[in-house]
C-alpha positions in Angstrom: 0.0 0.0 0.0 1.4 3.4 -1.0 0.3 6.2 1.3 -0.4 9.5 -0.3 -0.4 11.9 2.6 -1.2 12.2 6.3 -4.9 12.2 5.7 -4.7 8.9 3.8 -2.5 7.4 6.6 -5.1 8.4 9.2 -7.9 6.8 7.1 -5.9 3.5 6.7 -5.1 3.4 10.5 -8.7 4.1 11.4 -10.0 1.3 9.1 -7.5 -1.1 10.5 -8.3 -0.3 14.1 -12.0 -0.7 13.4 -11.4 -4.1 11.7 -9.1 -5.2 14.5 -11.4 -4.3 17.4 -14.9 -5.0 15.9 -14.4 -7.7 13.3 -11.3 -9.8 13.9 -11.2 -12.6 16.6 -8.2 -12.6 18.9 -6.6 -15.8 20.2 -5.2 -14.2 23.4 -8.7 -13.4 24.7 -10.5 -16.6 24.0 -11.2 -16.1 20.3 -13.3 -13.1 21.1 -13.7 -9.6 19.7 -12.0 -6.7 21.7 -15.2 -4.7 21.4 -18.4 -6.6 21.0 -21.4 -5.2 19.0 -24.8 -5.4 20.7 -26.4 -8.8 20.6 -28.5 -9.4 17.4 -30.5 -12.3 16.2 -29.3 -13.7 12.9 -31.5 -15.4 10.3 -29.7 -18.6 9.4 -31.3 -18.6 5.9 -30.3 -15.1 4.9 -27.5 -14.6 2.4 -23.9 -14.0 3.4 -22.5 -10.6 2.5 -19.0 -9.3 2.4 -17.8 -5.9 3.7 -14.5 -5.0 2.1 -12.2 -2.2 3.0 -8.8 -0.8 2.0 -9.1 -2.1 -1.5 -10.0 -5.6 -0.4 -7.2 -6.1 2.1 -9.7 -6.2 5.0 -12.8 -8.3 4.6 -15.7 -9.3 6.9 -18.4 -11.8 6.0 -21.7 -11.8 7.8 -25.4 -12.7 7.5 -28.1 -10.1 7.6 -29.9 -9.7 11.0 -33.5 -10.7 11.5 
């Protein structure tokens, strides 16, 4: 990744921190998220969608909530 300026660097860092805290499981804390979103019921039959950031470097797959 080539960073253009300080603003671009800040956007990249913010995206990575959001991904790391809200979307990526961590082994050191029992395969849990650092910050957990509110509990939601998930419909097992709903389609899986992908949220991609930073040009596809960070991806999150999830089902739509009921």
